[in-house]
C-alpha positions as CSV (number, residue, x, y, z in Angstrom):
1,V,20.3,13.7,-8.0
2,R,17.0,12.0,-7.0
3,V,16.9,9.3,-4.0
4,V,13.9,7.9,-2.7
5,N,13.7,7.8,0.9
6,L,16.8,9.8,1.5
7,A,16.8,10.7,5.2
8,S,16.6,6.8,6.1
9,Y,19.1,5.9,2.6
10,I,21.6,9.0,4.8
11,L,21.5,6.9,8.0
12,S,21.8,3.7,6.8
13,R,25.3,4.5,4.9
14,V,26.3,6.4,8.1
15,T,25.4,3.4,10.6
16,R,27.3,1.3,8.3
17,R,30.7,3.5,8.1
18,L,30.5,4.7,11.5
19,P,32.2,1.4,13.6
20,G,35.0,1.3,11.1
21,D,35.8,5.1,11.3
22,W,35.9,5.0,15.4
23,Q,38.2,1.8,15.3
24,L,40.6,4.0,13.4
25,A,40.3,6.9,15.6
26,Y,39.6,5.5,19.0
27,G,41.0,2.0,18.9
28,Y,37.4,0.8,19.4
29,Q,34.1,-0.1,18.2
30,P,30.7,1.5,19.3
31,V,27.6,-1.3,19.8
32,L,25.1,1.2,20.1
33,L,24.1,4.5,18.7
34,E,22.0,7.1,20.4
35,T,20.3,10.2,19.1
36,F,18.2,13.0,20.7
37,V,15.5,14.5,18.7
38,E,13.5,17.9,19.4
39,S,9.8,16.1,19.7
40,A,8.1,19.8,19.4
41,R,9.7,20.5,16.2
42,F,10.2,17.2,14.6
43,T,8.7,13.9,14.2
44,G,11.5,11.6,14.4
45,A,9.9,9.5,11.2
46,S,13.1,9.7,9.2
47,Y,14.7,7.5,12.3
48,R,11.6,5.3,12.6
49,A,11.8,4.5,9.0
50,A,15.5,3.7,9.4
51,N,14.6,1.3,12.2
52,W,15.8,3.0,15.2
53,I,14.2,2.4,18.3
54,H,12.1,4.7,20.2
55,V,13.2,4.5,24.3
56,G,11.2,7.8,25.7
57,K,11.7,11.0,26.0
58,T,14.2,13.3,27.6
59,K,13.0,15.4,30.8
60,G,14.2,18.9,29.7
61,R,16.8,19.5,31.9
62,G,20.3,18.8,30.5
63,K,23.3,17.7,31.9
64,L,24.2,21.3,33.5
65,D,20.7,22.0,35.2
66,R,22.0,21.8,39.1
67,Y,18.9,23.6,40.1
68,N,15.5,21.5,38.2
69,K,14.6,24.7,36.2
70,Y,13.8,22.0,33.3
71,A,14.6,25.0,30.5
72,L,15.7,22.9,28.0
73,P,12.8,21.4,25.2
74,V,11.9,17.3,25.7
75,K,13.7,15.1,23.3
76,D,13.1,12.0,22.2
77,I,15.3,9.5,22.5
78,Y,16.4,6.8,19.7
79,L,18.4,3.8,19.6
80,Y,20.3,1.7,17.0
81,P,22.1,-1.0,17.9
82,L,24.9,-2.0,16.0
83,H,25.3,-5.5,17.0
């Protein structure tokens, strides 16, 4: 099977289905999707092609970094508004 622009095709299918699945599982629909892309390894081209919005970069700390060691890789942050 061949699908042109497979990554953006899959992202569009997932973003259409996700709100309904969350409504069934959790009783509400999300209004915004968020993802993180490790910028040293990936370009994020698939997210940009699927109209996700690049809003910035992480600091490389992580949620458990209490001592400011910045031990994690820096990641690009992408958002996709559902409404």
